[in-house]
Backbone as CSV, one residue per row, in Angstrom:
resi,resn,N_x,N_y,N_z,CA_x,CA_y,CA_z,C_x,C_y,C_z
1,MET,-40.263,7.362,-15.227,-41.316,6.341,-15.214,-40.731,4.956,-15.471
2,ALA,-39.726,4.884,-16.362,-39.111,3.593,-16.660,-38.472,2.991,-15.425
3,LEU,-37.876,3.853,-14.592,-37.233,3.350,-13.389,-38.241,2.826,-12.388
4,LEU,-39.378,3.478,-12.293,-40.421,2.981,-11.404,-40.943,1.641,-11.912
5,GLN,-40.945,1.471,-13.227,-41.318,0.184,-13.801,-40.291,-0.872,-13.426
6,HIS,-39.006,-0.475,-13.409,-37.961,-1.397,-12.971,-38.201,-1.813,-11.518
7,ALA,-38.572,-0.844,-10.688,-38.817,-1.135,-9.274,-39.935,-2.145,-9.121
8,PHE,-40.995,-1.966,-9.892,-42.110,-2.917,-9.844,-41.669,-4.280,-10.371
9,GLY,-40.895,-4.276,-11.455,-40.427,-5.531,-12.031,-39.502,-6.286,-11.102
10,ILE,-38.661,-5.564,-10.369,-37.743,-6.199,-9.428,-38.505,-6.948,-8.347
11,MET,-39.657,-6.429,-7.972,-40.453,-7.059,-6.928,-41.271,-8.236,-7.446
12,THR,-41.581,-8.242,-8.748,-42.476,-9.275,-9.281,-41.775,-10.313,-10.147
13,ASN,-40.778,-9.884,-10.926,-40.090,-10.814,-11.822,-38.620,-10.413,-11.924
14,PRO,-37.852,-10.617,-10.841,-36.477,-10.100,-10.794,-35.554,-10.654,-11.861
15,SER,-35.680,-11.921,-12.210,-34.764,-12.528,-13.184,-34.796,-11.795,-14.525
16,ALA,-36.002,-11.535,-15.028,-36.139,-10.828,-16.302,-35.791,-9.353,-16.157
17,GLU,-36.127,-8.785,-15.016,-35.926,-7.342,-14.838,-34.454,-6.979,-14.747
18,TRP,-33.623,-7.864,-14.182,-32.198,-7.547,-14.097,-31.590,-7.378,-15.483
19,VAL,-32.030,-8.172,-16.432,-31.540,-8.030,-17.810,-31.948,-6.669,-18.367
20,SER,-33.179,-6.261,-18.070,-33.648,-4.955,-18.530,-32.857,-3.824,-17.891
21,VAL,-32.542,-3.971,-16.606,-31.743,-2.957,-15.907,-30.352,-2.872,-16.521
22,ARG,-29.748,-4.018,-16.832,-28.415,-4.047,-17.428,-28.385,-3.344,-18.783
23,ASP,-29.442,-3.526,-19.561,-29.478,-2.972,-20.916,-29.998,-1.533,-20.970
24,ASP,-30.464,-1.020,-19.846,-30.996,0.338,-19.812,-29.870,1.336,-20.073
25,LYS,-30.125,2.309,-20.915,-29.116,3.301,-21.283,-29.310,4.637,-20.560
26,SER,-30.070,4.633,-19.506,-30.333,5.884,-18.792,-29.048,6.443,-18.183
27,SER,-29.013,7.749,-17.999,-27.861,8.403,-17.387,-27.910,8.232,-15.877
28,PHE,-26.821,8.624,-15.211,-26.764,8.533,-13.754,-27.888,9.348,-13.116
29,LYS,-28.105,10.563,-13.625,-29.153,11.409,-13.057,-30.524,10.761,-13.206
30,GLN,-30.760,10.157,-14.347,-32.053,9.494,-14.560,-32.212,8.298,-13.630
31,VAL,-31.134,7.553,-13.438,-31.183,6.375,-12.575,-31.410,6.778,-11.122
32,PHE,-30.633,7.739,-10.658,-30.670,8.088,-9.229,-31.769,9.091,-8.895
33,LEU,-31.718,10.253,-9.537,-32.655,11.327,-9.188,-34.081,11.015,-9.629
34,GLY,-34.234,10.167,-10.626,-35.579,9.835,-11.076,-36.239,8.749,-10.257
35,HIS,-35.557,8.254,-9.238,-36.068,7.106,-8.500,-36.005,7.304,-6.983
36,VAL,-34.779,7.485,-6.477,-34.558,7.472,-5.026,-35.320,8.562,-4.270
37,PRO,-35.302,9.829,-4.717,-36.021,10.847,-3.946,-37.507,10.556,-3.756
38,PHE,-38.109,9.861,-4.702,-39.533,9.548,-4.600,-39.768,8.363,-3.653
39,LEU,-38.948,7.326,-3.789,-39.111,6.170,-2.900,-38.780,6.517,-1.451
40,ALA,-37.815,7.407,-1.248,-37.446,7.788,0.113,-38.572,8.530,0.828
41,LEU,-39.519,9.062,0.059,-40.668,9.731,0.671,-41.582,8.741,1.404
42,ILE,-41.578,7.472,0.981,-42.489,6.494,1.576,-42.240,6.320,3.065
43,PRO,-41.012,5.949,3.498,-40.798,5.824,4.942,-40.863,7.159,5.681
44,ALA,-40.447,8.243,5.016,-40.453,9.552,5.674,-41.881,10.001,5.996
45,ILE,-42.778,9.917,5.011,-44.161,10.352,5.214,-44.906,9.390,6.135
46,ALA,-44.680,8.078,5.943,-45.365,7.089,6.779,-44.971,7.247,8.246
47,SER,-43.691,7.439,8.497,-43.243,7.587,9.881,-43.732,8.893,10.492
48,PHE,-43.782,9.961,9.673,-44.292,11.244,10.185,-45.740,11.091,10.641
49,TYR,-46.550,10.449,9.800,-47.949,10.233,10.174,-48.044,9.316,11.390
50,GLY,-47.238,8.275,11.402,-47.317,7.304,12.487,-46.996,7.892,13.847
51,VAL,-45.923,8.682,13.924,-45.495,9.186,15.239,-46.277,10.416,15.673
52,THR,-46.963,11.099,14.755,-47.722,12.288,15.147,-49.216,12.030,15.288
53,GLN,-49.752,11.083,14.514,-51.191,10.862,14.515,-51.605,9.553,15.190
54,VAL,-50.780,8.516,15.076,-51.121,7.208,15.650,-50.439,7.015,16.990
55,GLY,-49.151,7.188,17.024,-48.390,7.018,18.249,-48.156,5.552,18.574
56,TRP,-47.417,5.324,19.642,-47.141,3.962,20.088,-47.399,3.875,21.588
57,SER,-47.676,2.677,22.040,-48.038,2.476,23.440,-47.067,1.513,24.107
58,VAL,-46.862,1.724,25.391,-46.067,0.821,26.215,-47.036,0.129,27.165
59,GLY,-47.255,-1.161,26.953,-48.253,-1.870,27.756,-49.645,-1.374,27.429
60,ASP,-50.411,-1.084,28.478,-51.778,-0.581,28.297,-51.844,0.934,28.443
61,GLY,-50.694,1.572,28.388,-50.660,3.015,28.597,-51.210,3.799,27.419
62,GLU,-51.317,5.096,27.613,-51.828,5.984,26.567,-50.809,6.103,25.441
63,ALA,-51.302,6.321,24.236,-50.425,6.416,23.065,-49.459,7.587,23.203
64,ILE,-48.207,7.332,22.884,-47.167,8.361,22.936,-46.965,8.905,21.530
65,LYS,-46.958,10.235,21.413,-46.802,10.871,20.108,-45.727,11.944,20.173
66,LEU,-45.170,12.277,19.005,-44.207,13.363,18.905,-44.911,14.635,18.455
67,THR,-44.317,15.758,18.804,-44.837,17.025,18.302,-44.596,17.093,16.797
68,VAL,-45.399,17.866,16.107,-45.275,17.975,14.654,-43.903,18.524,14.260
69,ASP,-43.453,19.570,14.948,-42.162,20.173,14.608,-41.014,19.188,14.809
70,SER,-41.060,18.455,15.927,-40.010,17.477,16.208,-40.013,16.364,15.172
71,ALA,-41.196,15.832,14.866,-41.303,14.748,13.890,-40.869,15.211,12.503
72,LEU,-41.226,16.444,12.156,-40.859,16.971,10.840,-39.347,17.051,10.693
73,THR,-38.672,17.502,11.738,-37.208,17.586,11.703,-36.568,16.219,11.566
74,LEU,-37.014,15.279,12.398,-36.441,13.938,12.382,-36.706,13.221,11.063
75,CYS,-37.902,13.384,10.518,-38.242,12.726,9.253,-37.481,13.342,8.086
76,ALA,-37.250,14.654,8.146,-36.473,15.312,7.094,-35.027,14.818,7.111
77,VAL,-34.464,14.700,8.315,-33.097,14.182,8.440,-33.032,12.752,7.919
78,THR,-34.031,11.944,8.271,-34.082,10.556,7.808,-34.185,10.494,6.291
79,TYR,-35.007,11.348,5.717,-35.209,11.372,4.269,-33.898,11.601,3.535
80,PHE,-33.157,12.617,3.941,-31.899,12.922,3.258,-30.834,11.866,3.554
81,ALA,-30.881,11.281,4.753,-29.933,10.219,5.095,-30.148,8.994,4.202
82,LEU,-31.407,8.679,3.905,-31.706,7.547,3.023,-31.169,7.788,1.617
83,ILE,-31.372,8.997,1.117,-30.886,9.340,-0.219,-29.363,9.242,-0.279
84,ILE,-28.700,9.803,0.725,-27.236,9.760,0.764,-26.749,8.321,0.888
85,GLY,-27.457,7.514,1.690,-27.060,6.127,1.885,-27.073,5.328,0.592
86,VAL,-28.118,5.506,-0.220,-28.196,4.796,-1.496,-27.085,5.267,-2.437
87,PHE,-26.836,6.566,-2.440,-25.762,7.109,-3.285,-24.407,6.512,-2.897
88,VAL,-24.120,6.481,-1.605,-22.841,5.948,-1.131,-22.720,4.462,-1.453
89,LEU,-23.809,3.708,-1.275,-23.788,2.288,-1.605,-23.472,2.081,-3.083
90,GLY,-24.092,2.871,-3.948,-23.828,2.781,-5.380,-22.383,3.091,-5.721
91,GLU,-21.816,4.096,-5.038,-20.420,4.454,-5.286,-19.473,3.344,-4.838
92,PHE,-19.800,2.698,-3.728,-18.978,1.582,-3.269,-19.048,0.413,-4.248
93,ILE,-20.251,0.142,-4.761,-20.394,-0.936,-5.747,-19.537,-0.642,-6.973
94,ASN,-19.560,0.590,-7.415,-18.762,0.996,-8.572,-17.268,0.901,-8.264
95,TRP,-16.873,1.355,-7.078,-15.468,1.356,-6.677,-14.908,-0.066,-6.599
96,MET,-15.725,-1.016,-6.116,-15.260,-2.398,-5.975,-15.294,-3.182,-7.283
97,SER,-15.888,-2.611,-8.313,-16.083,-3.360,-9.556,-14.773,-3.782,-10.201
98,ARG,-13.760,-2.935,-10.166,-12.474,-3.296,-10.772,-11.829,-4.455,-10.020
99,THR,-11.962,-4.438,-8.694,-11.375,-5.500,-7.877,-11.913,-6.867,-8.283
100,TYR,-13.187,-6.909,-8.668,-13.823,-8.181,-8.983,-13.914,-8.438,-10.492
101,GLY,-13.114,-7.707,-11.252,-12.941,-8.047,-12.660,-14.021,-7.573,-13.604
102,VAL,-14.754,-6.521,-13.241,-15.737,-5.966,-14.174,-14.986,-5.185,-15.241
103,THR,-15.192,-5.528,-16.490,-14.400,-4.955,-17.590,-15.132,-3.872,-18.376
104,ASP,-16.342,-3.531,-17.983,-17.080,-2.494,-18.704,-16.405,-1.137,-18.533
105,SER,-16.819,-0.173,-19.319,-16.272,1.177,-19.227,-16.650,1.821,-17.894
106,GLU,-15.933,2.897,-17.561,-16.202,3.606,-16.304,-17.641,4.098,-16.243
107,GLU,-18.102,4.663,-17.348,-19.480,5.164,-17.398,-20.480,4.026,-17.205
108,ARG,-20.210,2.902,-17.862,-21.114,1.756,-17.772,-21.138,1.176,-16.361
109,ARG,-19.951,1.091,-15.727,-19.869,0.568,-14.363,-20.570,1.499,-13.380
110,HIS,-20.427,2.795,-13.623,-21.071,3.772,-12.734,-22.586,3.636,-12.817
111,HIS,-23.093,3.494,-14.031,-24.525,3.300,-14.216,-24.984,2.009,-13.547
112,ALA,-24.236,0.919,-13.758,-24.626,-0.379,-13.218,-24.606,-0.377,-11.698
113,GLY,-23.577,0.224,-11.103,-23.487,0.266,-9.647,-24.623,1.047,-9.028
114,THR,-24.942,2.184,-9.635,-26.043,3.005,-9.130,-27.379,2.292,-9.294
115,ALA,-27.600,1.704,-10.470,-28.849,0.991,-10.725,-29.023,-0.176,-9.758
116,LEU,-27.940,-0.885,-9.477,-28.010,-2.006,-8.557,-28.367,-1.529,-7.149
117,ALA,-27.725,-0.451,-6.696,-28.013,0.078,-5.371,-29.470,0.520,-5.255
118,VAL,-29.966,1.161,-6.299,-31.350,1.627,-6.296,-32.330,0.455,-6.229
119,CYS,-32.078,-0.545,-7.047,-33.018,-1.673,-7.137,-33.043,-2.523,-5.881
120,VAL,-31.870,-2.795,-5.296,-31.854,-3.684,-4.128,-32.380,-2.996,-2.868
121,THR,-32.375,-1.668,-2.846,-32.930,-0.969,-1.682,-34.429,-0.700,-1.835
122,THR,-34.974,-0.951,-3.013,-36.400,-0.726,-3.239,-37.292,-1.465,-2.241
123,PRO,-37.043,-2.761,-1.945,-37.905,-3.447,-0.954,-37.893,-2.768,0.407
124,LEU,-36.749,-2.231,0.812,-36.654,-1.562,2.107,-37.472,-0.269,2.110
125,PHE,-37.404,0.470,1.007,-38.217,1.684,0.902,-39.707,1.348,0.955
126,LEU,-40.104,0.331,0.215,-41.520,-0.048,0.176,-41.999,-0.538,1.539
127,ALA,-41.132,-1.246,2.266,-41.497,-1.726,3.594,-41.699,-0.575,4.570
128,GLY,-41.167,0.595,4.218,-41.326,1.762,5.081,-42.767,2.182,5.264
129,VAL,-43.672,1.700,4.400,-45.085,2.054,4.542,-45.651,1.545,5.866
130,PHE,-45.059,0.487,6.418,-45.543,-0.066,7.680,-45.238,0.848,8.866
131,LEU,-44.387,1.858,8.650,-44.094,2.814,9.716,-45.302,3.677,10.046
132,ILE,-46.329,3.577,9.226,-47.555,4.309,9.512,-48.184,3.809,10.811
133,LYS,-47.820,2.599,11.227,-48.255,2.020,12.499,-47.002,1.761,13.325
134,PRO,-46.660,2.660,14.258,-45.417,2.512,15.032,-45.472,1.340,16.015
135,SER,-45.258,0.162,15.500,-45.212,-1.058,16.309,-43.856,-1.714,16.114
136,ILE,-43.140,-1.951,17.195,-41.799,-2.517,17.092,-41.820,-3.849,16.355
137,TRP,-42.767,-4.709,16.734,-42.797,-6.043,16.144,-43.207,-6.005,14.668
138,LEU,-44.186,-5.193,14.332,-44.628,-5.077,12.943,-43.523,-4.501,12.071
139,ASN,-42.913,-3.405,12.539,-41.866,-2.758,11.757,-40.627,-3.638,11.628
140,ALA,-40.269,-4.343,12.716,-39.106,-5.229,12.666,-39.342,-6.376,11.680
141,LEU,-40.540,-6.952,11.721,-40.862,-8.048,10.807,-40.812,-7.582,9.352
142,ALA,-41.394,-6.403,9.095,-41.395,-5.862,7.732,-39.973,-5.633,7.229
143,MET,-39.113,-5.098,8.084,-37.742,-4.813,7.669,-36.922,-6.090,7.502
144,ILE,-37.197,-7.097,8.324,-36.493,-8.369,8.182,-36.848,-9.021,6.843
145,VAL,-38.140,-9.031,6.523,-38.581,-9.609,5.255,-38.003,-8.825,4.079
146,ALA,-38.083,-7.493,4.147,-37.564,-6.658,3.063,-36.048,-6.793,2.941
147,GLY,-35.348,-6.840,4.083,-33.898,-6.995,4.059,-33.475,-8.326,3.475
148,SER,-34.209,-9.384,3.811,-33.907,-10.714,3.272,-34.084,-10.731,1.754
149,TYR,-35.147,-10.077,1.290,-35.380,-10.038,-0.157,-34.321,-9.182,-0.853
150,ALA,-33.863,-8.118,-0.181,-32.807,-7.278,-0.751,-31.514,-8.081,-0.921
151,VAL,-31.194,-8.917,0.072,-30.005,-9.768,-0.019,-30.147,-10.740,-1.191
152,TYR,-31.319,-11.326,-1.324,-31.593,-12.236,-2.444,-31.393,-11.509,-3.783
153,LEU,-31.888,-10.281,-3.872,-31.750,-9.508,-5.109,-30.293,-9.228,-5.436
154,ILE,-29.496,-8.956,-4.419,-28.077,-8.683,-4.662,-27.393,-9.899,-5.278
155,TYR,-27.617,-11.065,-4.661,-26.954,-12.275,-5.160,-27.454,-12.668,-6.550
156,ARG,-28.721,-12.409,-6.826,-29.272,-12.758,-8.138,-28.926,-11.716,-9.199
157,GLY,-28.940,-10.458,-8.814,-28.812,-9.400,-9.799,-27.405,-8.974,-10.139
158,LEU,-26.487,-9.063,-9.185,-25.148,-8.525,-9.431,-24.427,-9.212,-10.592
159,PRO,-24.431,-10.551,-10.690,-23.740,-11.166,-11.842,-24.340,-10.785,-13.187
160,VAL,-25.637,-10.493,-13.206,-26.292,-10.107,-14.458,-25.949,-8.665,-14.821
161,VAL,-26.121,-7.762,-13.856,-25.910,-6.336,-14.118,-24.434,-6.029,-14.384
162,MET,-23.545,-6.672,-13.617,-22.118,-6.419,-13.770,-21.455,-7.318,-14.817
163,ASN,-22.206,-8.297,-15.315,-21.727,-9.168,-16.386,-20.430,-9.893,-16.006
164,ILE,-20.453,-10.569,-14.843,-19.303,-11.358,-14.405,-19.785,-12.750,-14.013
165,ASP,-18.836,-13.689,-13.892,-19.221,-15.059,-13.565,-19.706,-15.158,-12.118
166,LYS,-20.420,-16.238,-11.818,-21.095,-16.369,-10.532,-20.126,-16.511,-9.360
167,ASP,-18.953,-17.114,-9.602,-17.993,-17.275,-8.504,-17.503,-15.920,-8.000
168,ARG,-17.084,-15.058,-8.912,-16.645,-13.712,-8.516,-17.823,-12.900,-8.002
169,ALA,-18.976,-13.104,-8.614,-20.157,-12.346,-8.204,-20.563,-12.663,-6.764
170,PHE,-20.349,-13.906,-6.337,-20.697,-14.278,-4.960,-19.874,-13.475,-3.958
171,MET,-18.566,-13.392,-4.186,-17.699,-12.618,-3.285,-18.021,-11.127,-3.378
172,TYR,-18.275,-10.673,-4.593,-18.630,-9.263,-4.815,-19.924,-8.932,-4.065
173,SER,-20.936,-9.795,-4.192,-22.218,-9.573,-3.525,-22.054,-9.560,-2.007
174,SER,-21.230,-10.459,-1.495,-20.983,-10.514,-0.052,-20.336,-9.218,0.431
175,SER,-19.429,-8.663,-0.382,-18.790,-7.394,-0.030,-19.805,-6.256,-0.020
176,VAL,-20.718,-6.275,-0.997,-21.763,-5.243,-1.058,-22.649,-5.307,0.188
177,ILE,-23.010,-6.508,0.597,-23.843,-6.674,1.791,-23.104,-6.161,3.019
178,THR,-21.807,-6.438,3.099,-21.005,-5.948,4.222,-21.011,-4.428,4.268
179,VAL,-20.840,-3.807,3.110,-20.879,-2.342,3.038,-22.241,-1.823,3.498
180,GLY,-23.320,-2.499,3.056,-24.655,-2.096,3.467,-24.839,-2.154,4.967
181,LEU,-24.311,-3.191,5.598,-24.406,-3.321,7.056,-23.610,-2.223,7.754
182,VAL,-22.424,-1.916,7.210,-21.606,-0.841,7.793,-22.335,0.495,7.692
183,LEU,-22.971,0.751,6.553,-23.727,1.991,6.377,-24.884,2.064,7.374
184,MET,-25.532,0.917,7.620,-26.645,0.900,8.569,-26.164,1.215,9.981
185,VAL,-25.044,0.619,10.382,-24.486,0.889,11.709,-24.053,2.345,11.814
186,THR,-23.445,2.862,10.739,-23.023,4.266,10.727,-24.215,5.196,10.895
187,ALA,-25.335,4.855,10.234,-26.549,5.666,10.362,-27.078,5.647,11.791
188,MET,-26.997,4.487,12.443,-27.449,4.390,13.832,-26.582,5.235,14.756
189,ILE,-25.266,5.180,14.539,-24.358,5.997,15.345,-24.605,7.475,15.089
190,GLY,-24.822,7.814,13.815,-25.115,9.206,13.470,-26.379,9.708,14.138
191,THR,-27.382,8.831,14.235,-28.629,9.213,14.898,-28.384,9.550,16.367
192,VAL,-27.582,8.729,17.024,-27.258,8.975,18.432,-26.535,10.309,18.586
193,LEU,-25.594,10.591,17.672,-24.847,11.850,17.744,-25.750,13.054,17.515
194,VAL,-26.669,12.923,16.555,-27.601,14.020,16.275,-28.490,14.284,17.477
195,TRP,-28.995,13.211,18.092,-29.822,13.386,19.289,-29.022,14.035,20.409
196,GLY,-27.725,13.697,20.482,-26.871,14.279,21.515,-26.649,15.763,21.320
197,MET,-26.849,16.245,20.080,-26.690,17.670,19.802,-27.992,18.438,20.004
198,GLY,-29.012,17.744,20.531,-30.268,18.429,20.856,-31.320,18.365,19.812
199,VAL,-31.183,17.465,18.817,-32.188,17.351,17.778,-33.049,16.095,18.025
200,GLY,-33.118,15.677,19.255,-33.873,14.477,19.606,-35.373,14.719,19.579
201,PRO,-36.159,13.680,19.820,-37.629,13.793,19.759,-38.204,14.594,20.921
202,LEU,-39.273,15.333,20.633,-40.044,16.042,21.665,-41.442,15.444,21.681
203,TYR,-41.888,15.036,22.861,-43.156,14.309,22.956,-44.313,15.245,23.293
204,VAL,-45.502,14.869,22.806,-46.711,15.625,23.112,-47.072,15.389,24.576
205,ASP,-47.333,16.462,25.301,-47.686,16.325,26.730,-49.054,15.677,26.903
């Protein structure tokens, strides 16, 4: 529950909440497992409903929908991919911490890296609710806004959570964003490969 409070605080009062995140003594399991699996359900469930019940249209044509079995498979794969993505991002943040002069203990750095990854991806998870309406423009706008806010959170939160000066934190934050972009591209390539193995979408006739 405390982590969900952090998620709400990050969206409403990030400056104060980053201090609370830094001082939180929760374990890795509490930070990660108590937060990410629940937030990852938002885009998974919203997209499942959107592609099976609402559908999307091309021009004035009839709404296109996926079969329930096909959508369930794709949404399940997406759900676990999101969880793995946040975990990997947190590990990269922790791995890069020594390079940028973070002097905290290994346990403390591991907690901070994971907490940072969880918090900065929260806006993206919350924006997933818009997938309930499969519209390219609506979904793209929501993700652009959420992604922009996530970048803002990284630059604001990393120097506080990692307890380093702003000059090093700027380069550190830029590296984290680069890793995030690489993970996103990797996920897109992985999606293409999965579809190539026959796990692609099946449409309702």
